[in-house]
C-alpha positions in Angstrom: 3.4 24.1 -11.9 -0.1 25.4 -12.3 -2.5 25.1 -9.3 -5.4 22.7 -9.6 -8.6 24.4 -10.8 -11.4 24.5 -8.3 -14.3 23.7 -10.6 -13.1 20.7 -12.6 -15.9 18.2 -13.5 -15.8 14.9 -11.6 -17.2 13.0 -14.5 -15.3 9.7 -14.6 -13.9 10.0 -11.1 -14.1 6.4 -10.1 -13.5 7.1 -6.4 -17.0 8.2 -5.4 -17.4 8.8 -1.7 -19.9 9.5 1.0 -19.4 12.8 2.9 -17.1 12.9 5.8 -19.0 13.1 9.1 -18.8 16.1 11.3 -15.5 16.2 13.2 -15.6 19.4 15.2 -13.8 17.7 18.1 -10.9 16.9 15.8 -10.7 20.4 14.3 -10.9 21.9 17.8 -8.0 19.7 18.9 -5.6 21.5 16.6 -5.9 20.7 12.9 -4.8 24.0 11.4 -5.5 25.8 8.1 -2.6 24.9 5.9 -2.0 28.4 4.5 -1.4 29.7 8.1 1.4 27.2 9.0 4.8 28.4 10.0 8.0 26.7 8.8 9.2 23.4 10.3 12.4 21.5 9.9 11.7 18.7 7.4 14.1 16.1 8.6 13.0 15.8 12.2 10.0 16.6 14.3 10.6 17.2 18.0 7.8 16.1 20.5 6.1 19.5 20.2 6.6 20.0 16.5 3.7 19.5 14.1 3.6 16.7 11.6 2.8 18.3 8.3 1.4 16.0 5.6 1.9 16.2 1.9 -0.4 13.7 0.0 0.8 12.3 -3.3 -2.1 10.4 -4.9 -5.5 11.9 -4.0 -7.8 9.0 -4.9 -9.8 6.8 -2.5 -6.9 5.2 -0.7 -5.0 8.5 -0.4 -8.0 10.3 0.9 -8.6 7.5 3.4 -4.9 7.5 4.5 -5.1 11.2 5.3 -8.2 10.6 7.4 -6.4 7.8 9.2 -3.3 10.0 9.8 -5.5 12.7 11.2 -7.4 10.2 13.4 -10.6 11.7 12.0 -14.1 10.5 13.1 -15.3 9.7 9.6 -17.4 7.3 7.6 -15.7 7.1 4.3 -17.0 4.6 1.7 -15.6 4.0 -1.8 -18.1 1.6 -3.4 -16.5 1.3 -6.8 -12.9 1.3 -5.4 -13.6 -1.5 -3.0 -12.0 0.4 -0.2 -13.9 1.4 2.9 -13.1 2.8 6.3 -16.4 2.8 8.2 -17.1 4.4 11.6 -13.5 5.4 12.4 -13.7 6.7 15.9 -11.7 9.9 16.8 -8.3 9.1 18.2 -7.8 11.7 20.8 -4.0 11.1 21.2 -3.4 11.5 17.5 -5.7 14.4 17.0 -4.1 16.3 19.8 -0.6 15.6 18.5 -0.6 18.5 16.0 -1.0 16.5 12.7 -1.8 18.8 9.8 -2.3 18.5 6.0 -0.4 21.1 4.0 -0.1 20.0 0.4 -1.8 17.8 -2.2 -0.5 16.3 -5.5 -2.2 14.1 -8.2 -1.9 13.4 -11.9 -5.6 14.3 -12.2 -7.2 17.6 -11.1 -10.6 16.1 -10.5 -9.2 13.6 -7.9 -7.2 16.3 -6.2 -10.3 18.6 -6.0 -12.4 15.7 -4.7 -9.9 15.1 -1.9 -9.7 18.8 -1.2 -13.5 19.0 -0.9 -13.5 16.2 1.7 -10.8 17.9 3.7 -12.8 21.1 3.5 -15.7 19.4 5.3 -13.2 19.0 8.2 -12.5 22.7 8.0 -9.1 21.9 6.5 -8.1 24.4 3.8 -5.3 23.7 1.4 -4.0 26.8 -0.4 -4.0 26.9 -4.2 -0.3 27.3 -4.3 0.1 24.0 -2.5 -2.1 21.9 -4.8 -0.2 20.4 -7.8 -1.4 18.5 -10.8 0.3 16.4 -13.5 3.0 13.8 -13.8 5.6 16.1 -12.2 3.3 17.2 -9.4 5.1 15.1 -6.8 8.3 17.0 -7.3 6.6 20.3 -6.6 5.0 18.9 -3.4 8.3 17.6 -2.2 9.8 21.1 -2.7 7.3 22.5 -0.2 9.5 23.1 2.9 6.7 22.8 5.4 6.0 19.2 4.4 7.9 16.7 6.7 5.6 13.7 6.3 4.6 12.4 2.9 1.9 9.9 2.1 2.4 8.0 -1.2 -0.9 6.6 -2.5 -0.4 6.8 -6.3 -0.5 3.6 -8.3 2.3 1.2 -7.3 4.3 1.7 -10.5 5.3 5.2 -9.4 6.0 4.3 -5.7 9.8 3.5 -6.0 10.8 6.7 -7.8 8.5 8.8 -5.6 9.8 7.2 -2.4 13.4 7.8 -3.4 12.7 11.4 -4.3 10.9 11.9 -0.9 13.8 10.5 1.1 16.3 12.6 -0.9 14.1 15.6 -0.1 14.4 14.9 3.6 10.8 13.7 4.3 9.4 10.9 6.4 7.2 8.6 4.3 4.1 6.5 4.7 3.7 4.6 1.5 0.9 2.3 0.5 1.6 -1.3 -0.5 2.9 -2.9 -2.7 6.3 -1.2 -2.9 6.8 -1.8 -6.6 5.7 -3.8 -9.6 9.0 -5.1 -10.9 12.6 -6.1 -9.8 14.2 -2.7 -10.7 11.5 -1.0 -8.6 12.1 -3.3 -5.7 15.8 -2.5 -5.8 15.1 1.2 -5.8 12.9 0.8 -2.7 15.7 -1.0 -1.0 18.1 1.7 -1.9 15.7 4.4 -0.6 15.3 2.4 2.7 19.1 2.4 3.2 19.3 6.1 2.4 16.5 6.8 4.9 18.4 4.8 7.6 21.5 7.0 6.9 19.4 10.2 7.1 17.4 9.0 10.1 14.1 9.3 8.2 11.1 7.0 8.7 9.4 4.7 6.2 6.2 2.8 7.1 4.2 0.8 4.6 0.5 0.0 4.3 1.0 -3.6 5.3 -1.1 -2.8 8.3 -1.2 -6.3 9.8 2.2 -5.5 11.2 0.5 -2.8 13.4 -2.1 -5.1 14.9 -1.4 -6.3 18.4 -3.0 -9.6 17.7 -0.6 -10.4 14.9 2.5 -9.0 16.6 2.0 -10.8 19.9 1.1 -14.1 18.2 4.0 -13.9 15.8 6.5 -13.1 18.5 5.5 -16.3 20.3 5.9 -18.3 17.0 9.4 -16.8 16.4 10.3 -17.7 20.0 9.5 -21.4 19.3 5.9 -21.8 20.5 5.3 -24.5 17.8 8.9 -25.6 17.3 10.5 -25.5 13.9 8.2 -24.0 11.2 7.6 -26.5 8.4 5.1 -24.8 6.1 2.6 -22.0 5.8 -0.6 -21.2 3.9 -1.6 -17.8 2.6 -5.0 -16.9 1.0 -6.7 -13.9 -0.5 -9.6 -15.5 -2.4 -12.2 -12.8 -2.9 -14.5 -11.1 -5.4 -13.9 -8.7 -8.2 -12.9 -5.2 -7.1 -13.7 -1.8 -8.8 -13.4 -1.4 -12.5 -13.4 1.8 -14.5 -15.0 1.8 -18.0 -13.3 3.9 -20.6 -14.9 7.3 -21.2 -15.1 9.2 -24.5 -12.1 11.5 -24.9 -9.8 9.6 -22.6 -6.4 8.7 -24.0 -5.0 5.2 -23.5 -2.8 6.5 -20.7 -5.6 8.3 -18.9 -7.8 5.2 -19.0 -5.1 2.9 -17.8 -4.2 5.2 -15.0 -7.8 5.5 -13.8 -8.3 1.8 -14.2 -4.8 1.0 -12.8 -5.6 -2.2 -10.8 -6.1 -4.1 -14.1 -2.7 -3.3 -15.7 0.4 -5.1 -14.5 2.7 -2.2 -15.2 0.6 -0.1 -12.8 -0.5 -2.5 -10.1 1.8 -5.6 -10.4 -1.3 -7.8 -10.9 -3.5 -8.7 -7.9 -1.0 -11.2 -6.5 1.3 -8.2 -5.9 -1.2 -5.5 -5.2 -3.6 -7.3 -2.9 -2.1 -10.7 -1.9 1.0 -8.9 -0.6 -0.7 -8.6 2.8 -0.8 -12.3 3.3 2.7 -12.9 1.8 4.1 -10.3 4.1 2.8 -12.3 7.1 4.6 -15.4 5.9 7.9 -13.6 5.6 7.3 -12.0 9.0 6.7 -15.3 10.7 9.5 -17.1 9.0 11.8 -14.1 9.4 13.1 -14.6 5.9 12.0 -14.5 2.3 11.6 -17.3 -0.3 14.4 -18.4 -2.6 12.2 -19.9 -5.3 8.6 -19.8 -6.5 6.7 -22.2 -8.7 3.2 -21.0 -9.7 0.3 -21.4 -12.0 -2.5 -19.1 -12.8 -4.7 -17.7 -15.5 -7.5 -15.4 -16.7 -10.7 -17.4 -16.6 -13.6 -15.2 -15.5 -12.7 -11.6 -16.4 -15.2 -10.8 -19.1 -13.6 -8.1 -21.3 -10.9 -5.4 -21.7 -12.5 -3.2 -19.0 -10.7 -5.7 -16.7 -7.4 -5.1 -18.4 -5.1 -8.0 -19.1 -4.2 -9.3 -15.6 -5.0 -12.8 -14.3 -7.9 -13.6 -12.0 -6.3 -16.5 -10.0 -2.8 -17.7 -8.9 -1.5 -20.7 -6.9 2.1 -20.6 -5.8 4.5 -22.9 -3.9 7.3 -20.8 -2.3 10.5 -22.4 -1.1 12.6 -20.9 1.7 16.3 -21.4 2.3 15.7 -23.6 5.4 13.4 -26.0 3.4 10.1 -24.5 4.7 7.3 -24.1 2.1 4.5 -21.6 1.8 1.4 -22.5 -0.3 -0.3 -19.4 -1.6 -3.7 -18.9 -3.3 -5.3 -15.7 -4.5 -8.4 -15.2 -6.7 -10.7 -12.3 -7.8 -13.9 -14.0 -8.9 -17.5 -13.3 -7.9 -19.7 -16.1 -6.7 -16.9 -18.2 -5.3 -16.1 -19.1 -1.7 -14.0 -16.4 0.0 -10.9 -17.0 2.1 -8.5 -14.3 3.4 -6.2 -15.7 6.1 -2.8 -17.1 7.0 -1.6 -20.2 8.9 1.6 -22.0 9.8 2.4 -25.5 11.0 5.5 -26.4 13.0 7.0 -29.5 14.6 5.0 -29.0 17.8 1.8 -27.3 16.7 0.0 -24.8 14.4 -1.3 -21.2 14.4 -3.4 -18.8 12.4 -0.6 -16.2 12.9 -3.2 -13.8 14.3 -4.8 -14.8 17.6 -4.3 -18.5 18.5 -1.7 -21.1 18.8 -2.4 -24.8 19.2 -0.2 -27.8 20.2 0.2 -30.8 18.0 -2.7 -32.5 19.8 -4.9 -29.4 19.1 -4.9 -28.1 22.7 -5.1 -24.3 22.8 -1.9 -22.9 24.2 -2.4 -19.2 23.4 -5.3 -17.0 22.6 -5.1 -13.2 22.0 -7.9 -11.8 24.1 -7.1 -8.1 24.3 -8.8 -5.3 22.5 -7.1 -4.7 19.2 -6.4 -1.4 17.5 -7.5 0.2 14.2 -4.5 -0.8 12.1 -5.1 1.9 9.5 -4.7 4.5 12.1 -2.1 2.7 14.2 0.4 2.4 11.4 0.4 6.2 11.2 0.5 6.6 14.9 3.5 4.2 15.2 5.4 6.2 12.6 4.6 9.5 14.1 5.5 8.3 17.6 8.9 6.9 16.3 9.6 10.3 14.6 8.9 12.2 17.8 11.1 9.8 19.7 14.0 10.4 17.3 14.1 6.7 16.2 12.0 6.5 13.0 10.7 3.2 12.0 12.0 1.8 8.7 9.9 -0.9 7.0 11.3 -0.4 3.5 13.3 -3.7 3.4 10.4 -5.8 4.7 7.8 -4.5 2.3 10.3 -4.6 -0.6 10.9 -8.3 0.1 7.2 -9.1 0.4 6.5 -7.2 -2.8 9.3 -9.2 -4.6 7.7 -12.4 -3.3 4.5 -11.5 -5.1 6.4 -10.6 -8.3 8.2 -14.0 -8.2 4.8 -15.7 -8.1 3.4 -13.6 -10.9 6.3 -14.1 -13.2 6.4 -17.8 -12.5 2.7 -18.2 -13.4 3.1 -15.9 -16.5 6.2 -17.8 -17.7 5.2 -21.3 -16.7 8.5 -22.0 -14.9 10.1 -21.6 -11.5 11.6 -18.2 -10.7 14.4 -17.8 -8.2 14.8 -14.8 -5.8 18.1 -13.5 -7.2 16.7 -13.8 -10.8 13.6 -11.7 -9.9 15.6 -9.1 -7.9 18.2 -8.6 -10.6 15.8 -8.6 -13.5 16.2 -5.7 -15.9 12.6 -5.9 -17.0 11.2 -2.5 -16.0 7.4 -2.4 -16.6 5.7 0.7 -18.1 6.5 3.4 -20.6 9.7 5.3 -20.6 7.9 8.7 -20.7 4.5 9.7 -19.2 2.1 11.6 -21.3 -1.6 11.5 -22.2 -1.2 9.7 -25.5 -1.5 6.3 -27.1 -0.4 3.3 -25.1 -0.6 -0.2 -26.5 -3.0 -2.6 -24.7 -0.9 -5.4 -23.2 -1.4 -9.0 -24.2 -2.5 -11.5 -21.6 0.5 -13.5 -20.5 0.5 -17.1 -22.0 2.6 -19.6 -20.1 5.1 -21.2 -22.3 5.1 -18.1 -24.6 5.7 -15.3 -22.1 9.4 -14.8 -21.4 10.7 -13.5 -18.1 13.9 -11.5 -18.4 
């Protein structure tokens, strides 16, 4: 694998960023130059061993995830990507726990070099021989023996195969959400999760609400019966349009779709899977189960042209659980509309927003979270690192796989215009995306028309 060039043009790099702020205190606390690192056993890190990060997917979320894992004092903003991590205060405990970045991989050299540049402003140097570019770059990163902690931040289509490969290579994994874009991918994530359990490797997903104290303390009370039997839930991600990448002269179909990946179902899963998975994950967490059936509708009403791919811009889903409980879900990406991003549940004896309050049936407040909460984007890494050092790695693979499949069920029900059952979605043979990856022609997908689209 040829090292990434150091002078690639950033023309068309959709993940523009502000500079990282000065972090001399972090660097002084032990962030090392990658090329000077000694060998470390990949399958386990003792309390005094370094965590050595290999990043696969060097765009905005990947760069942000590295900063979160380092506990960096940064002000990172991705205006086109819609991601931002503003005023992250230095986390002294994480910074002093010997967390280092040792290798980078991305399909595109310009994205890798942009991430490398940001790390350089933290006085973190990644050697040329540990920077890999292309569709096979992830394999070369996983072969670096020093890496024992992999961050997966490439488009979701690639996540199942990259996760499985990382676990087979003996690495702990932090992976962004969603876990997959189709049933075969979800199955592969579940298999990887089981393999990780056998090998005592950790997997934490970017469903960061699970690492907020407010959610965890409230949901524990709900599961302990604070509002009785849970009857139904509501989940919303109604927001505006996120970043879009216009096609540039000279880009192949594959390159444009990869750079504009949010707008193609084979890469993102559609926004009900890629974005709304956060809220759906809360519903499964509270109900301690997953739905058995989904009945949905949706469409593409406001997206103006093919720059916005072929995905829908709104969904509404009714999910049915085995115990009869229902979850009503809405998600929308349209500008100029009322926004709503939240969850709620109702039980036989009260209701809750799942996050920081519980009320009785007569509306009396019976619980309020009043403690200071954590930065969940950092805490999810801290929790995984702490569990690795304790010799009991966290494994969230099954949970994020189930929440991902919940989103897929809703998408396929809306696309097809009929109810989709859990086992049907899980056992689907419909693998999305091309069989081979190369920078060449790739047909532009049709918008799914209910009644014509067939789910298989």
